[in-house]
N, C-alpha and C positions, 0 to 999 in steps of 0.2 A: 608202304609207308611210298604216300606222291612225294616225286621230287619233285623241288621247287624248279620252277623257270631261269635257266642259266644268265648272267646277266648280257645283256645285248653288246661283246667288246664290239663296236667298231669304232667311227672315227669321218667327221664330216669330210664330204669334199673341200671345203672352204677350208680346213686346217691341213688334209693334205698339201693344197695349194704352196701353204705357207714354207713347208719343208721342201717340195720341190725348185718354190720361185730362190731358197738360199744356195743351195745345190747350182737350180741355173747359173747363178754368180759369181760362180764356183768352179764354172765349165764343164757342170756335167748337165749330158743331155738329157730332157724329162721322160722324152718316150724310148727310149733306150733303158733307160733306170724302171720308169712301168714294170717293161715287157722283165725284167728279171721276176713279178709277181703274179706275173699273167693277168695284169690292167689296163686296159684298152682305154689309152687317150681319153679318145670319144669322155669318159664319164668326165672328165677336166670342166664339161660343157654343163655341168650340170650340179651344180654347187649346194643342192638340199640335199642329194647323192649320197649315204652313208659308204665306207669301204668297209672289211674284217680287219679290226686294231691290229692281228698277226702281221697284217699286206705293211699296214704304214708302220710297225717298232723293225721289220724287213726291211725295210727301205730306211727309217734309222738308222742299222747298223752297215749295210749297205754304205751310204753316206759316207760314214766312220771308215770303209773300209779305201775308197774312191778315191777321200779328200786327205787320207794322213791325218786326220786332221781327233784327239781321241777324244779334247773339249767339245766336240758339238752338238751335245746336246744345251750344255749351258750356250754357246754363239748363235745356235738356232732360237732358243729362248730372249737374248737379244735384242736379237732382228723382229722382235715379236708387230702384226701391224694390225688393229685392229678389225679390218676386214677378215683375217683369219682365224677370228672367231666367230664370226656371221652376224646373224640377229645380237647372238648375247654381247659384243662385243660393241655393238654400236647400241645397245639395252643401256649397259654401264658404263659408257662417253653421259648418258644423259643424265645419268642419276643428279640427287643433291649434293651428296657425301659421299667421303671412303666407305662409309660405312654402311648404308646403299648399296653401294657397287658391292663388295663383296658379299656382301647379305645374297642377293640377284645372282650371285654370280657361284655361291654356295650350290643354291638352289635348279640353277639349268646349265647345268656346267656340260651334264651330258650331252645339250645339243653338239659340242664342240668334239667331245668325243667322248664315251665309256671308256675310261681305263682303269680309274680309280673312281675314287672320294674323295670330298672338299670337306675343309671343316673348320668354322674363325671360332674359336672357343676362347678365353680368356685363359691366361697362366697362370703354373700354382704362387704365390708372394713372397716376393726374394727380395729377403734385408737388403736395403740403401736400393735398391730399384726401384722407381716409379712402375710401376701396375704398366702387364704387358699382356698381348694378345700372341697366339697360335694360331699362323693360319697354314693349314693342315694339308698334306695331301698323303692318301695312300691307293696304293695300285695295285690295282685289281687283276695285275697277269706279274707271273714271275717273268717272262720273258721282255732278256733289254733294261729293267728294273734302273739301274742308274742314269744310261740315257737317257729316258722320259723322262726322268727327275728330277734330271741336270735339266733338261730342257722346262719344264713345269715351271720352278720358284723360279729359273733366270726368267723365265718369260711375266710371271705374273709383278715382281720387281720392276724391268722393265716397264709393262701397262701400267701398272700404278705410280711410276712416278709423270709416264706421261700425259694419265687422267687428272694428277694433283698441283702439278708442279713440284712436289714438290721431291727435293734431290735428299732427305732424310736414309742415310745408310738404314738396314735393322739393326736391330740389337745385337741378334745374332741366326743364323742359319743352321739347322737341321741335315742330314743325313741321316738314311740307315746302313748306306754304303761304305766299310770299310775307306778310309783316307789313298786317294792315287797318289803316286811320289811323287806327281810337281801341281803345287798347290796355286800360283800366281798367277792362273785366270779369275779364282776360286776370290782370292785377293781382290782383284781389278774389279769383278763382278758388282758383286756383293762387300766389299768396303766394308767386311765388318765380320766376329771370328765369328767360324764354321768348324761346325763337327762333326765327327765321321761316327759310325757306327751306334749312331743313336734310334730308340725306341719310334720311332718318327723323320717324315722329311716335313718338314715347316718353315717359313716365315714369322720368324720372329719381331714383334715393335711397340712402342708405348703405345697403348690406349687410348691416349688423347687423340691422336693420328686419326681417327676412326672420325671425327667430327670434321674435318678437315673438308671444306669446298670443294667440288670440282668446275671446274672455269665452264665446260662445258655444258654444266646443268640442264633440261628441256622440259619440266616436269610434263607438257601435254603429249611429246613425243614421245617420254618412260614410260605413257599410259597407255599410251596405241601397243610401243612394243614389248608392254608386258603383258599385252594381253595375247599377242600377236606370239612369245614366244611361250605364254601357255597353251597357246593350241600346240606348237608343237612339239614339248611334250608331251602333253597326253598322246598323240597319235606317234610319239617313237614309247611309247608305255606299252602302245595296246600292240606293239606289234607287228604294224603291218607287212614291212618290208620280209622277202621271204628269208631273208639275213637270218631276222630278228624271229619269224614263226618255223624256223626250223629247229633254231636253238628249241626254242621250247617245246615241240614235239621229242625232238631225240631226247631231251631229257625224261620224257613223260612217258617214250618208251624204253630208255637203256636197261632199265630193273626186270622187264618182262620180255620184251621182242630180243632186246639187244642191237646191235646198230648192222642197220637192212636197210641201202637204199632207195632199195625200190619198195620195200614198206611204207619209209618216211614221204615217197616221192609221191605213193598213193596218197597217204594223208594228208598233204597239203593238195592233192586232185590238178599233180603237176605227173606228165609224163618224164622218169630219171634221165633222158638226155636235157629236158629244160630244164632240169633240178640243180646238173651240173651246171647249168653253161647260167645259168644265174648263178650261182656259189663263183662261178670263175670271174663273172663280173665284176664279184665282190672283192675277189681275191685271195678264193679257197677253194682247195678239192674236200670234196666230201670228209677223204680222211686226215685233212686238217681241220675243219668244222668238228667232226667224233674227237678228236684230241685234245681242241679246244676246250669244248664242251664238259668234258669229263673235268679235263683242270681245273676247272672251277667251279664246279658240283665237288669234287675231291675237297678245293678250299672251304668250300662251304661246309660240308660235312663233317669235318676233322675241327668244326669250333665245337660242337656238338660233343663233348668229354663222352658221352654214353655211348655211343655209336665209336662200334668195336670196328675192328680193322677189316675183318671180314665183311660186316654188314655194308660197309661203303664199298669194300670191290663190285659187290652186289649190287645194288644201288647205282652206280656207274655202272656194268655188263662187262668188270672182269670177272672169272671164273672164279681167280684165287685171291689170295692179300695178297702174295708175292707180287703177281702181277701189276699189281697198284703200287706196292710198295718200288717196283722196280721205272715204273712211266713215274710215281709222284720224285724219283732223282733224280731223272731224266731232266722234268720241269724246272726241278727249282736245286738243285745240289743239294739234299738232305735228307732224308727216311722223313717219313710220316710222325713217323714219335718224336723227334729229334723239333721240325716244325713246329707241334704241339706243346714241346717244353715255350718254345717263343712265345706263342698264344699266352701262357700263362705268366711268362718273366721274359718281357723283351729286349733286359739288359740280356739274355743269353741270346740273342742274335748272333752265329759268325763274324 
């Protein structure tokens, strides 16, 4: 069986800049922070570049440690600015209605970062409640999920209020993680019921709001930015960058050749030293690239009930199922079998 290419888990430098700007306002030096994940500050001058998602999430967690702010995800989302979304931010602003904006956001979300999947769906009807829609976030990495889910949903709400001029709170907000001890900031920011231990991460709001006009609508600009975003999305999907190509080739090689830096470098027509340097520029070592690629592949394969754990272990280059199970517990805090149960019944989430 041929391994699928893992999703290129990366974020744009523009989005990384939002985190650094916020932490700088809290007195934290960006250069010192970037050094903690071996990123060169010079990358901040290349806003179209990408950095490894794990490097971004590590910086997010480091921000919590340095500030002592356990709600950093919420506060970062609350401080979102259009420029942090890059091209997508300005495209959303140029749309005619909130519906247009959210559908484009779902389509082009990976331009900001490939940390999860965005969906906009109708909610099941509820008695006594007008029709609702759910703006959902499905994380693709297990690392620091709570922090990034908080940042994502708070950012969506802040940006939605800003472009629409509407200050209407959601009907409800749902998170997959357990409720923290202090809920005051959730109540302040979302101003609605916030539910935890849910099957998804979502903002739920009345369907009629999708027709809300946006104050900065510009059809001509939207058309230009649509074309530009399409080009960027095509380039991203083709995986021209070394990080994307390295993930794809590593996933292909794992079942037969295993994890081999020299073989991977040869396939990419690079020297091992150059490959290591290029990975380091994106915030990754080879061992981190291997670990992330395995994690994403395993999460993908576990969705196929026909695959036994021993088969999955082979496909990702582990010698036996026990090694896979130990790695999976390190990634997610649970066994592969328990994770499969949550796929069949989301209500069984711990």
